[in-house]
N, C-alpha and C positions, 0 to 999 in steps of 0.2 A: 528609534525609528528605522534604523537600517535592518534590524532583525525582523520588523514587521514587513518591510518591503521584500526581504528575502522570503518570508513566509508566503506572501502573495505571489511572488514569482514562481515558487514551487507549484502553486495551483494553476499556473497559466499554461500548463502542458497537459494534453489529453491523457497521455500514458500515466503520468503521475496522479491525475485525478482518478483514473481507473484503479490504480494500485491502492490509493487511499480508500476508495469505495469498497474494495475487497477487504481491506484490513478493518475498516469500520464495521462491516457486516459480519465478518468471520472471526475477528480477533487476531491472534497471532498466527502468522503463516511463514512457512519455510520459503526461502527464495525459489526452490524448485516448484512450489505450488503457484507462486506468482508467475514464473516462467510459463508453466503449463496453461494457466488461466488466460494469460494475455498473448500466448503464442509468440514469445519473444526469446531471443538467445540470451544466454547467461550474461554476456558482457553488457548488453543493453539494459537488462534488468538491474544488474549491479550498479551501473552508472546512475540510473534513476533512483535507486534506493540510497545511494550515497548522497545525492542531491536532497532527497527527503530527510535524510538523517542530519545533514549539515544545516538545513533550514529549520530544524527543530520539530518536524512532523512525526518522525518515527524513532523508536529505540530498537536496538538490535542485540542479539545474543548469539554466540557461537555454540553449536552442538555438533561435535565431530567435524565433518567436512562442510556442513551446511550452516547458513546463517538464518536465524528466524527474526522476523520483524513484527512489531505491533505499534499502533498509534501511541505516541507518548502521553503519559498521564501527567507529566511535569510541566506542561505548557501553561501559558498565562490564561487568565479567565477569558480574555478576548479570543485566544486561539481555541480554547475549549468550546466556546460558543460557536465558532466557525465549524469546528469538527462535528458538533451536534447537528448543525444545519446541513452539512454535507452528508452525514450519516442518515439524515431523514430523507433527503432528496436524491442522492446519487443512485440508490437501489432502484428507483423508479425508471431510470433510463434503460432503453433497450439493450445497449451495449453492456451494461452492468449485469443484466440477466444472462446474457450470453457468456460473460466472463464467469459467473457463478456456476453455470451449467457445465462449462469446461472444467472448472475446479472440482466439481462433484465427480465428474467422469474420471479425472486424474486421480482423485483420492481413492477411488475404487480399485485402481491398479497401481498405486503409488510404489515407486521403486527407490525413493530416497527416504532416509530416516534421520 
């Protein structure tokens, strides 16, 4: 039950919902992509990503200086159902469209690899 509560607490923050929305629609993203899309500093982005990782929402992998994140595939069936629901409805929000637009613009001139 504690893990389920932690999972829902992670969803109670707008920034973390925006991050999950991006990851659900785009797949794996570098932390620099998330920073650019949400217009957040690296420290803030990393703090939110650590919360999402410890709550079981995302997996990470290091590539050089950068960390890449994706929504975990190892979650419970309950968590996967919630992820599917979020993936269906989060992209419809105006802020999600703005985030994706910034991500596309950043990808065109991407300076991190």
